[in-house]
C-alpha positions as CSV (number, residue, x, y, z in Angstrom):
1,M,0.0,0.0,0.0
2,S,1.4,3.4,-1.0
3,K,1.9,6.3,1.4
4,T,-0.8,8.1,-0.5
5,E,-3.2,5.3,0.2
6,D,-2.0,5.2,3.8
7,S,-2.8,8.8,4.2
8,K,-6.2,8.4,2.8
9,E,-6.9,5.5,5.1
10,G,-5.8,7.5,8.0
11,R,-8.1,10.5,7.4
12,R,-10.8,11.1,9.8
13,P,-14.3,11.0,8.3
14,A,-15.9,14.3,7.7
15,H,-18.0,15.6,10.6
16,R,-21.7,15.4,9.9
17,V,-24.1,17.6,11.8
18,R,-27.1,15.7,12.9
19,A,-30.5,17.3,12.4
20,V,-32.2,17.8,15.7
21,P,-35.5,16.0,15.6
22,D,-38.6,18.1,16.2
23,T,-40.2,17.5,19.6
24,P,-43.7,18.5,20.6
25,R,-42.2,21.3,22.7
26,R,-40.1,22.6,19.8
27,E,-43.1,22.5,17.4
28,E,-45.3,24.3,20.0
29,K,-42.6,27.0,20.3
30,R,-42.4,27.4,16.6
31,A,-46.2,27.7,16.3
32,E,-46.2,30.3,19.0
33,R,-43.5,32.3,17.2
34,R,-45.5,32.1,14.0
35,R,-48.6,33.4,15.7
36,Q,-46.6,36.2,17.2
37,L,-45.3,37.2,13.8
38,I,-48.7,37.0,12.2
39,E,-50.2,39.3,14.9
40,A,-47.3,41.7,14.5
41,A,-47.8,41.7,10.7
42,L,-51.4,42.6,11.3
43,E,-50.5,45.6,13.4
44,A,-47.8,46.6,10.8
45,I,-50.3,46.4,7.9
46,A,-52.8,48.4,9.9
47,E,-50.2,51.1,10.5
48,R,-48.6,51.2,7.0
49,G,-50.8,49.3,4.6
50,F,-49.8,46.3,2.4
51,A,-47.6,48.1,0.0
52,A,-45.5,50.1,2.5
53,C,-45.3,47.4,5.1
54,T,-41.8,45.9,5.3
55,V,-40.2,42.9,7.1
56,Y,-38.5,45.4,9.3
57,D,-41.8,46.9,10.3
58,I,-43.1,43.5,11.2
59,A,-40.0,42.6,13.2
60,R,-40.3,45.9,15.1
61,H,-43.9,45.2,16.1
62,A,-42.9,41.7,17.2
63,G,-39.8,42.9,19.1
64,L,-37.7,40.4,17.1
65,S,-35.0,40.5,14.5
66,H,-36.0,40.6,10.8
67,G,-34.0,37.4,10.4
68,L,-36.6,35.5,12.4
69,V,-39.3,36.7,10.1
70,N,-37.4,35.3,7.2
71,F,-36.8,32.0,9.1
72,H,-40.4,31.3,9.8
73,F,-41.9,32.6,6.5
74,D,-40.7,32.1,3.0
75,S,-41.6,35.6,2.0
76,K,-43.5,38.7,3.1
77,E,-46.3,37.7,0.8
78,S,-46.7,34.3,2.5
79,L,-46.9,36.0,5.8
80,F,-49.5,38.4,4.5
81,E,-51.6,35.5,3.3
82,C,-51.4,34.0,6.8
83,V,-52.8,37.3,8.2
84,I,-55.7,37.1,5.8
85,D,-56.3,33.5,6.5
86,M,-56.4,34.3,10.3
87,L,-59.0,37.1,9.8
88,A,-61.1,34.9,7.5
89,A,-61.0,32.0,10.0
90,E,-62.1,34.4,12.8
91,F,-65.0,35.7,10.7
92,R,-66.1,32.2,9.7
93,A,-65.9,30.9,13.3
94,A,-68.0,33.8,14.5
95,W,-71.0,33.1,12.3
96,Q,-70.7,29.4,12.7
97,L,-70.8,29.8,16.5
98,A,-74.0,31.9,15.9
99,L,-75.5,28.9,14.1
100,Q,-74.5,26.5,16.9
101,H,-76.1,28.7,19.6
102,S,-79.4,29.5,17.9
103,K,-82.4,27.4,16.8
104,A,-83.2,27.0,13.1
105,G,-86.3,28.7,11.9
106,T,-86.2,31.5,14.4
107,V,-85.6,35.3,14.3
108,E,-82.9,34.8,17.0
109,R,-80.8,32.9,14.5
110,V,-81.1,35.6,11.9
111,K,-80.2,38.2,14.5
112,A,-77.2,36.2,15.7
113,L,-75.9,35.8,12.2
114,A,-76.4,39.5,11.4
115,L,-74.6,40.5,14.6
116,A,-71.7,38.0,14.3
117,P,-69.5,40.3,12.1
118,L,-70.0,43.0,14.7
119,D,-68.1,41.2,17.5
120,K,-65.4,43.2,19.3
121,A,-62.9,40.4,18.5
122,I,-63.5,40.7,14.8
123,C,-63.9,44.5,14.2
124,S,-61.2,46.0,16.3
125,R,-59.7,49.2,14.8
126,S,-56.5,47.4,13.6
127,K,-58.4,44.5,12.1
128,L,-60.8,46.7,10.3
129,S,-57.8,48.6,8.8
130,V,-56.4,45.4,7.5
131,W,-59.8,44.2,6.2
132,F,-60.1,47.4,4.1
133,A,-56.5,47.2,3.0
134,F,-57.1,43.6,2.0
135,W,-60.1,44.5,-0.1
136,G,-58.1,47.2,-1.8
137,E,-55.6,44.5,-2.9
138,A,-58.2,41.8,-3.7
139,G,-58.7,43.1,-7.3
140,P,-55.3,42.5,-8.8
141,R,-54.3,39.6,-6.5
142,R,-56.1,36.4,-7.3
143,R,-55.5,34.7,-4.0
144,Y,-56.9,37.6,-2.0
145,R,-59.9,37.8,-4.3
146,E,-60.6,34.1,-3.9
147,I,-60.5,34.3,-0.1
148,S,-62.9,37.3,-0.1
149,L,-65.4,35.8,-2.5
150,E,-65.4,32.4,-0.8
151,L,-66.0,34.0,2.6
152,E,-68.8,36.2,1.3
153,R,-70.5,33.2,-0.4
154,E,-70.4,31.1,2.7
155,Y,-71.8,33.8,5.0
156,L,-74.6,34.8,2.6
157,A,-75.6,31.2,2.1
158,A,-75.9,30.7,5.9
159,L,-77.8,34.0,6.3
160,T,-80.1,33.3,3.3
161,E,-81.1,29.9,4.7
162,A,-81.7,31.3,8.2
163,L,-84.0,34.0,6.7
164,R,-85.8,31.5,4.4
165,Q,-86.6,29.3,7.4
166,A,-87.6,32.1,9.7
167,T,-89.8,34.0,7.2
168,G,-91.0,31.3,4.9
169,H,-90.0,33.6,2.0
170,A,-88.9,32.3,-1.3
171,A,-85.1,31.6,-1.6
172,S,-84.7,34.5,-4.0
173,D,-86.3,37.0,-1.6
174,A,-84.3,35.6,1.4
175,A,-81.1,36.0,-0.7
176,T,-82.1,39.7,-1.3
177,D,-82.7,40.3,2.4
178,A,-79.3,38.6,3.2
179,S,-77.5,40.9,0.8
180,L,-79.2,43.9,2.4
181,I,-78.1,42.8,5.8
182,S,-74.6,42.1,4.7
183,G,-74.5,45.5,3.0
184,L,-75.6,47.2,6.2
185,C,-72.8,45.4,8.0
186,D,-70.2,46.6,5.4
187,S,-71.5,50.1,5.9
188,L,-71.1,49.9,9.7
189,W,-67.6,48.5,9.3
190,L,-66.7,51.4,7.0
191,E,-68.1,54.0,9.4
192,M,-66.2,52.4,12.3
193,H,-63.0,52.4,10.3
194,L,-63.2,55.9,8.9
195,G,-64.6,57.4,12.1
196,Q,-61.6,56.1,14.1
197,G,-63.8,55.1,17.1
198,A,-66.6,57.6,16.7
199,L,-69.0,54.7,16.2
200,S,-68.5,52.1,18.9
201,V,-69.1,48.3,18.4
202,Q,-72.0,48.5,20.8
203,A,-73.6,51.4,18.8
204,A,-73.1,49.5,15.6
205,R,-74.8,46.4,17.0
206,L,-77.7,48.5,18.1
207,R,-78.0,50.0,14.7
208,M,-77.9,46.6,13.1
209,T,-80.7,45.4,15.4
210,K,-82.9,48.4,14.5
211,G,-82.1,47.7,10.8
212,L,-83.3,44.2,11.1
213,T,-86.6,45.4,12.8
214,R,-87.2,47.7,9.8
215,L,-86.3,45.2,7.2
216,L,-88.3,42.3,8.8
217,P,-91.0,44.1,10.9
218,D,-93.3,41.0,10.8
219,L,-90.9,38.6,12.5
220,K,-91.6,37.7,16.0
221,P,-89.0,36.5,18.5
222,G,-89.0,32.7,18.7
223,G,-90.2,31.8,15.2
224,K,-92.0,32.6,12.0
225,R,-94.9,34.8,11.3
226,T,-98.2,33.6,12.7
227,A,-101.5,33.4,10.7
228,S,-102.7,36.6,12.4
229,D,-99.5,38.3,11.3
230,H,-100.1,37.4,7.7
231,Q,-103.7,38.8,7.9
232,S,-102.6,42.0,9.6
233,A,-99.9,42.4,7.0
234,G,-102.4,42.0,4.2
């Protein structure tokens, strides 16, 4: 065997760094960090808007280095999508909870669904700012547009069915009423957003309740119109 071969045989094998396996605690910590960054991104977008918001703004709101933002998210855009997904999930959970805690075929269910988007946890000042910034971007961005349209379709479908069961109206009439209620909610969101707190959530909920009474004056708490209601309406 040559000296060259001896030297090769005598070499130490290259040091290999073993990957540290993910543990439940490590995964939990990673999930917590991602949630922290998503919430920080929400505040940063509310402050500066989608276009002007930078990774450094997000890191500042999170109290972390911008390197950690890049470590947990592939891009700023992917982080923005997580913010939108979080808001959409909150909105969906709110009206689904209203369904769970109300009886089908009653005005209470209609009212619960109409008031669901006016929950304090959903329409805080920062979240409303992000919602309107998001809608401003939904036109040119396909993913944003898809999220917005899907969320609107789901909510309107649930509200339409609740109205149809509570009023006995045709599906087309119930769909029209659902669109009017959703439009009133959008109007209240806009007023709360532009008014910077001039319209409180409580006042907005009261206005929605009054709007429902005017839109559906013949509905009685607990169920559909009675025969006497139909006669008096005629």
